C-alpha positions as CSV (number, residue, x, y, z in Angstrom):
1,M,-105.2,40.5,-22.5
2,N,-102.7,40.8,-19.7
3,L,-100.8,37.5,-19.4
4,S,-99.3,38.4,-16.0
5,S,-102.7,38.2,-14.4
6,Q,-103.0,34.5,-15.2
7,P,-101.4,32.0,-12.8
8,K,-98.2,30.5,-14.0
9,I,-98.4,26.8,-14.9
10,T,-95.1,24.9,-15.7
11,S,-94.6,21.4,-17.1
12,L,-94.8,18.3,-15.0
13,K,-91.8,16.2,-16.0
14,S,-90.4,14.6,-12.8
15,K,-91.0,10.8,-12.7
16,K,-91.3,11.0,-8.9
17,E,-93.9,13.7,-9.0
18,I,-95.9,11.8,-11.7
19,A,-95.7,8.6,-9.7
20,R,-96.9,10.4,-6.6
21,L,-99.7,12.0,-8.5
22,F,-100.8,8.6,-9.8
23,N,-100.8,7.2,-6.3
24,K,-102.4,10.0,-4.3
25,G,-104.3,12.0,-6.9
26,I,-108.0,12.3,-7.5
27,R,-109.2,10.8,-10.8
28,K,-111.9,12.4,-12.9
29,R,-113.1,10.7,-16.0
30,F,-114.3,12.4,-19.1
31,K,-115.2,11.3,-22.6
32,Y,-111.7,11.1,-24.0
33,G,-109.7,10.0,-21.0
34,V,-108.8,10.8,-17.4
35,V,-107.7,13.9,-15.5
36,I,-105.7,13.2,-12.3
37,L,-105.7,16.1,-9.8
38,R,-103.9,16.9,-6.6
39,N,-104.2,19.9,-4.4
40,D,-101.3,20.9,-2.2
41,P,-101.1,24.6,-1.3
42,C,-97.3,24.6,-0.7
43,L,-96.5,23.4,-4.2
44,D,-96.3,25.5,-7.3
45,R,-98.7,24.7,-10.2
46,K,-97.6,22.1,-12.8
47,A,-99.5,20.3,-15.5
48,G,-98.7,17.3,-17.8
49,V,-100.2,15.7,-20.8
50,F,-99.9,12.0,-21.7
51,V,-101.4,10.4,-24.9
52,K,-101.4,6.6,-25.2
53,K,-99.5,5.1,-28.1
54,H,-102.6,3.3,-29.5
55,M,-104.1,6.7,-30.2
56,G,-102.5,6.9,-33.7
57,N,-99.4,8.0,-35.3
58,A,-97.0,10.6,-33.8
59,V,-98.5,13.4,-35.8
60,Y,-102.0,12.8,-34.3
61,R,-100.7,12.3,-30.8
62,N,-98.7,15.6,-30.9
63,Y,-101.9,17.3,-32.2
64,L,-103.8,16.0,-29.2
65,K,-101.0,17.2,-26.8
66,R,-101.0,20.6,-28.5
67,I,-104.7,21.1,-28.1
68,V,-104.6,20.0,-24.4
69,R,-101.7,22.4,-23.8
70,H,-103.7,25.2,-25.5
71,Y,-106.6,24.4,-23.2
72,I,-104.3,24.7,-20.2
73,R,-103.1,28.1,-21.3
74,E,-106.6,29.4,-22.0
75,N,-108.1,28.1,-18.7
76,A,-105.3,28.6,-16.2
77,T,-107.7,30.3,-13.8
78,L,-110.0,27.3,-13.9
79,L,-107.1,25.0,-13.1
80,S,-105.7,27.2,-10.3
81,D,-107.5,25.3,-7.6
82,Y,-105.1,22.4,-8.1
83,S,-101.3,22.3,-7.7
84,R,-100.8,19.2,-10.0
85,V,-102.9,18.3,-13.0
86,L,-102.3,15.4,-15.3
87,F,-104.3,14.8,-18.5
88,L,-104.3,11.2,-19.8
89,I,-105.9,11.0,-23.2
90,N,-106.7,7.3,-24.0
91,K,-110.0,7.1,-25.9
92,K,-109.5,7.2,-29.7
93,N,-111.6,9.7,-31.6
94,E,-110.5,10.7,-35.1
95,H,-112.6,13.9,-35.1
96,L,-111.6,15.4,-31.8
97,N,-111.2,19.1,-32.0
98,F,-110.5,21.9,-29.6
99,H,-114.1,22.9,-29.0
100,E,-115.2,19.3,-28.1
101,L,-112.2,19.0,-25.7
102,C,-113.0,22.3,-24.0
103,V,-116.6,21.3,-23.4
104,E,-115.6,18.0,-21.9
105,L,-112.8,19.4,-19.7
106,N,-114.9,22.4,-18.5
107,W,-117.5,19.9,-17.4
108,V,-114.8,18.0,-15.4
109,F,-113.4,21.1,-13.7
110,I,-116.8,22.8,-13.0
111,K,-118.4,19.7,-11.7
112,K,-115.8,19.3,-8.9
């Protein structure tokens, strides 16, 4: 697989950008949380992942972030319609795996 053909997605870290995304973004709910999207053609592509503290210990929260980041890398072309994407995972599920998350998020992005 040629990685150069996929669109580059960097991390969303700026507090100003995150606040702007919360205020002006489009919210789409899915089984495990919310995806906040914004489309601005003049901005480069950025994505962020937040997991609420009540989700469990640090090990489990980092596991959730890792599988969401893996989803972002695997589905960069699906996310390419949006310049900013923020994943907010807030529904606790002890048996969440990568396949379940992919099914839910693909439903969110294909549904539009």
